[in-house]
C-alpha positions in Angstrom: 123.0 200.3 103.0 123.9 201.5 106.5 126.9 203.9 106.8 128.9 201.5 109.1 128.6 198.7 106.4 129.8 201.1 103.7 132.7 202.2 106.0 133.8 198.7 106.7 133.7 197.6 103.0 135.8 200.5 101.9 138.4 199.9 104.7 138.5 196.2 103.7 139.1 197.2 100.1 142.0 199.5 101.1 143.5 196.7 103.2 143.4 194.4 100.3 145.3 196.9 98.2 148.4 196.0 100.4 147.6 192.3 100.3 146.0 192.1 103.8 142.7 190.2 103.7 140.5 190.9 106.7 138.4 188.3 108.3 134.6 188.6 109.0 135.3 189.3 112.6 137.8 192.1 111.7 135.3 193.7 109.3 132.6 193.6 112.0 135.0 195.3 114.4 135.6 198.0 111.9 131.9 198.6 111.5 131.6 199.3 115.2 134.4 201.9 115.0 132.7 204.3 112.6 132.0 206.8 115.4 135.7 206.9 116.3 136.6 208.1 112.8 135.5 211.6 113.7 138.5 211.7 115.9 140.7 210.0 113.3 141.1 206.8 115.2 140.8 203.3 113.6 142.1 200.2 115.2 142.7 197.0 113.1 144.2 194.1 114.9 146.3 192.4 112.2 147.6 188.9 113.1 151.2 187.7 112.5 149.9 185.3 109.8 148.2 188.1 108.0 151.1 190.5 107.7 153.6 187.8 107.0 151.3 186.3 104.3 151.1 189.8 102.8 154.9 189.8 102.4 155.8 192.2 105.1 159.1 191.7 107.1 157.7 192.9 110.4 154.5 194.1 112.0 155.8 197.6 111.9 156.2 197.5 108.1 152.6 196.2 107.9 151.3 199.0 110.1 153.1 201.6 108.1 151.7 200.3 104.8 148.2 200.2 106.3 148.4 203.8 107.6 149.3 204.9 104.1 146.6 202.8 102.5 143.9 204.1 104.9 144.7 207.8 104.4 141.9 210.0 103.0 139.1 207.5 103.6 136.3 210.1 103.8 136.3 211.2 100.1 136.2 207.6 98.9 133.4 206.8 101.4 131.4 209.8 100.2 132.0 208.9 96.5 131.0 205.3 97.2 127.8 206.4 99.0 126.9 208.8 96.3 127.1 206.1 93.6 126.0 203.2 95.7 123.9 201.5 93.0 126.9 201.0 90.7 129.8 200.6 93.2 128.2 198.3 95.8 127.8 195.1 93.7 131.5 195.2 92.6 132.7 195.8 96.1 130.5 193.2 97.7 131.5 190.7 95.1 135.2 191.4 95.7 134.8 191.2 99.4 132.7 188.0 99.3 135.3 186.3 97.1 138.1 187.1 99.5 136.2 186.0 102.5 135.1 182.8 100.7 138.7 181.9 99.8 139.9 182.7 103.3 137.1 180.7 105.0 137.5 177.8 102.6 141.3 177.7 103.4 140.5 177.5 107.1 137.9 174.8 106.6 140.3 172.6 104.6 142.9 173.1 107.3 140.6 171.9 110.1 138.6 169.3 108.0 140.6 166.3 109.1 140.0 166.9 112.8 136.3 167.7 112.2 135.9 164.5 110.1 137.7 162.4 112.7 135.2 163.7 115.4 132.2 163.0 113.1 133.4 159.5 112.4 134.0 158.7 116.0 130.5 159.8 116.8 129.0 157.7 114.0 130.9 154.6 115.1 129.6 155.0 118.6 126.1 155.6 117.2 126.2 152.5 115.0 127.4 150.4 117.9 124.5 151.5 120.0 122.1 150.9 117.1 123.4 147.4 116.6 122.9 146.7 120.3 119.2 147.3 119.8 118.7 146.0 116.3 121.6 143.5 115.9 119.6 140.2 115.9 117.2 141.6 113.3 120.0 143.0 111.1 121.9 139.7 111.3 118.8 137.8 110.3 118.2 140.0 107.3 121.8 139.6 106.2 121.6 135.8 106.5 118.4 135.9 104.5 120.1 138.0 101.8 123.1 135.6 101.7 120.8 132.6 101.1 118.8 134.4 98.4 122.0 135.5 96.6 123.5 131.9 96.7 120.2 130.4 95.4 120.1 132.9 92.5 123.8 132.3 91.6 123.3 128.6 91.6 120.1 128.8 89.5 121.7 131.1 87.0 124.8 128.9 86.7 122.7 125.7 86.2 120.2 127.0 83.6 121.8 130.0 81.7 123.1 128.0 78.7 119.8 126.1 78.2 117.8 129.3 78.6 120.0 131.0 76.0 119.5 128.2 73.5 115.7 128.3 74.0 115.6 132.2 73.9 113.9 132.1 77.3 113.0 135.7 77.9 111.3 134.9 81.3 114.6 133.5 82.5 116.4 136.6 81.4 114.0 139.0 83.1 113.9 137.0 86.4 117.7 136.4 86.7 118.5 140.0 85.9 115.8 141.2 88.3 117.0 138.8 91.0 120.6 140.1 90.7 119.4 143.7 91.0 117.1 142.8 93.9 120.0 141.3 95.8 122.0 144.5 95.2 119.1 146.7 96.4 118.6 144.5 99.5 122.3 145.0 100.2 121.9 148.7 99.9 118.9 148.6 102.3 121.0 146.6 104.8 123.8 149.2 104.6 121.3 152.0 105.2 119.7 150.3 108.2 123.1 149.6 109.7 123.8 153.3 109.4 120.5 154.4 110.9 118.8 155.7 107.7 115.4 154.1 107.8 113.8 156.6 105.3 116.5 155.9 102.8 116.1 152.1 103.3 112.4 152.5 102.8 112.9 154.4 99.6 115.2 151.6 98.3 112.7 149.0 99.2 110.2 150.8 96.9 112.4 149.7 93.9 112.7 146.2 95.3 108.9 146.0 95.5 108.6 147.2 91.8 111.0 144.4 90.8 108.9 141.9 92.7 105.8 143.0 90.9 107.5 142.8 87.5 108.9 139.3 88.2 105.4 138.1 89.3 103.8 139.6 86.2 106.3 138.3 83.6 106.4 134.8 85.1 102.6 134.7 85.2 102.2 135.8 81.5 105.1 134.1 80.0 107.7 134.6 77.3 105.8 137.1 75.1 105.4 139.6 78.0 108.9 139.0 79.1 110.2 139.8 75.6 108.1 143.0 75.5 109.6 144.0 78.8 113.2 143.5 77.6 112.6 145.3 74.4 110.9 148.2 76.1 114.4 149.5 77.1 114.5 150.8 73.5 111.3 152.9 74.1 112.9 154.3 77.3 116.2 155.0 75.5 114.4 157.0 72.8 112.7 159.2 75.4 116.0 159.6 77.3 117.9 160.5 74.0 115.3 163.2 73.2 115.7 164.7 76.6 119.5 164.5 76.5 119.5 166.1 73.1 117.5 169.0 74.4 119.8 169.8 77.4 123.2 168.4 76.4 124.6 172.0 75.6 123.5 173.2 79.1 125.1 170.3 80.9 128.3 170.5 78.8 127.9 167.3 77.0 128.3 166.3 73.3 125.0 165.9 71.4 124.1 162.8 69.5 124.7 162.9 65.8 121.7 163.1 63.4 122.4 159.5 62.3 122.4 158.3 65.9 119.1 160.0 66.7 117.6 158.6 63.5 118.7 155.0 64.4 117.2 155.4 67.9 113.9 156.8 66.5 113.7 154.0 63.9 114.0 151.3 66.5 111.3 153.0 68.5 109.0 153.2 65.5 109.5 149.5 64.6 108.6 148.4 68.1 105.5 150.6 68.3 104.4 149.4 64.9 104.9 145.8 66.0 103.2 146.0 69.4 100.8 148.9 69.0 100.7 152.6 70.0 100.2 151.8 73.7 103.6 150.1 73.8 105.1 153.6 73.7 103.8 154.5 77.1 105.7 154.1 80.4 104.4 150.6 81.2 103.4 149.8 77.6 105.0 146.4 77.8 102.0 145.3 79.9 99.4 147.1 77.9 98.0 144.2 75.9 97.7 141.8 78.8 96.0 144.5 80.9 93.9 145.7 77.9 94.8 149.3 78.7 96.0 152.0 76.4 98.0 153.5 79.2 98.6 151.1 82.0 99.9 152.2 85.4 102.2 150.4 87.8 99.3 150.0 90.2 97.4 148.1 87.5 100.3 145.6 87.2 100.6 145.4 90.9 96.9 144.6 91.3 96.9 142.0 88.6 99.5 139.9 90.6 97.8 140.4 94.0 100.5 142.6 95.4 98.4 145.7 95.8 98.0 145.1 99.5 101.5 146.5 99.8 100.5 149.8 98.2 100.2 151.7 101.6 103.8 150.9 102.2 104.7 151.8 98.6 103.1 155.2 99.1 104.9 155.7 102.4 108.2 154.9 100.7 107.3 157.4 97.8 107.2 160.3 100.3 111.0 160.0 100.6 111.5 159.7 96.9 109.6 162.7 95.8 109.7 166.3 97.1 106.1 166.3 98.4 105.0 168.0 101.7 104.4 164.7 103.5 108.0 163.7 103.0 109.1 167.0 104.7 107.0 166.4 107.8 107.0 162.6 108.1 110.0 160.4 109.0 110.4 156.8 110.1 113.4 157.9 112.0 111.4 160.0 114.5 110.1 158.1 117.5 106.8 158.9 119.2 106.7 162.3 120.8 109.6 163.7 118.6 107.6 165.0 115.7 108.9 168.6 116.3 112.5 167.5 115.7 113.9 168.2 112.2 115.8 165.0 111.5 118.8 165.7 109.3 120.9 162.6 109.9 120.7 159.0 111.1 118.4 157.7 113.8 118.0 154.4 115.6 114.2 154.4 115.2 112.0 153.2 112.4 114.0 150.3 111.0 111.3 147.6 111.3 109.2 148.5 108.3 112.0 148.6 105.7 113.8 145.6 107.2 110.7 143.3 107.2 109.5 144.5 103.8 112.9 143.9 102.2 112.8 140.3 103.4 109.3 139.8 102.0 110.0 141.3 98.6 113.4 139.6 98.2 111.7 136.3 99.0 109.0 136.9 96.4 111.6 137.7 93.7 113.7 134.6 94.6 110.7 132.3 94.7 109.5 133.5 91.3 113.0 132.7 89.9 113.4 129.2 91.5 109.9 128.0 90.8 110.2 128.5 87.0 112.0 125.1 87.1 110.9 123.6 90.4 112.4 120.5 92.0 112.5 119.3 95.6 115.7 121.2 96.6 114.4 124.5 95.2 111.0 124.1 96.8 112.8 123.5 100.1 114.8 126.7 99.7 111.6 128.6 98.9 110.0 127.3 102.0 113.0 128.1 104.1 113.0 131.7 102.7 109.3 132.1 103.6 109.9 131.0 107.2 113.1 133.2 107.4 111.3 136.3 106.2 108.7 135.7 108.9 111.5 135.4 111.5 113.2 138.5 110.1 110.0 140.4 110.7 109.5 139.0 114.2 113.1 140.1 115.2 112.6 143.6 113.7 109.3 144.2 115.5 110.7 142.8 118.7 113.6 145.3 118.5 111.1 148.1 117.6 109.0 147.3 120.8 112.2 147.2 122.9 113.3 150.6 121.6 109.9 152.2 122.2 110.0 150.8 125.8 113.4 152.2 126.3 112.2 155.6 125.0 109.2 155.6 127.3 111.4 154.8 130.3 113.8 157.6 129.3 110.9 160.2 129.0 109.4 159.1 132.3 112.8 159.5 134.0 113.3 162.9 132.4 109.8 164.1 133.6 110.5 162.8 137.1 113.8 164.7 137.3 112.1 167.9 136.0 109.4 167.6 138.7 112.0 167.1 141.4 113.9 170.2 140.2 110.6 172.2 140.1 109.9 171.2 143.7 
């Protein structure tokens, strides 16, 4: 460690002995004064807040206490330097803790003003985003409202009859539809705030639900029952993982009886449905005739694999892979060198349109389990609306790109004029 650093740390420690905690700027100032110590001069500009907080009645009292505290610095500095390996960690830890508490106190004092400025900026940003994307966002919200109303009505009309008939397909589709509407609402909130990548990541879950709904409806009650019971397989795996780490996360472990019950339910199901049932997508194993089916297998079996490129794109923002670090929907053309760390008004078209498509698929699967004229009309309306949602999103996307090109041309023209 450099001598000026050692000098400053020792001085800061002496100051703390009289309850005066120096700021980072004051410590840096002390570092620069090491040369003056040869002449016995050291200047510390202590503020009124510092000496009053330390309990001194006047600046003069504080100065007197500091003069006494800072006497005979050279022997301590020499001792500190001679035993640097042992003394440095303790001194650094002590100094860091004092600076941390002081900085945190300042941050808390100024946080309200900082947050007010941030929120004002975001309100202005969201207003500008809505100016570009408003028609598309309104269309998506209208689409969501219609899907939600259709699902609520269907659930209300048929739940009692489905319960009496032990209709597992109804249970899978109604629960999946409710969750799909919730996810679509999350997507809409993220789009309104300018988080296209987050919206795309949430659409990924919506697509998975759409695939599951299509598969269970296609293959009927037995597959739907397997799907519902598979939560016990997932719970068993989760319980084993929880039991392994509960001490480290400060939680209470399961009792031996609880673990035994969970494992017993797991074994009963695997014995009933076969060993493959214990895999991640084991509920689909028998239909797919696979010992370890993958989600892509289920997706392909219901002809939704054409959306896999978008699914992979969405996965980049779910997992910590390199592509997710470099690629962002929120970056417009020509801005690939920008490190996007917040919202953007670009890239909303893909997640917006895909959300309308997948939500339509989930809703149509639900309504057509018991089709009638009214429900078929609703499905047809949703299909047309999802197309209109896509048209509005892509129109806004083209308009935004046009605005960006005009802005870049204008910027290049100004730069050329200045160069001339």
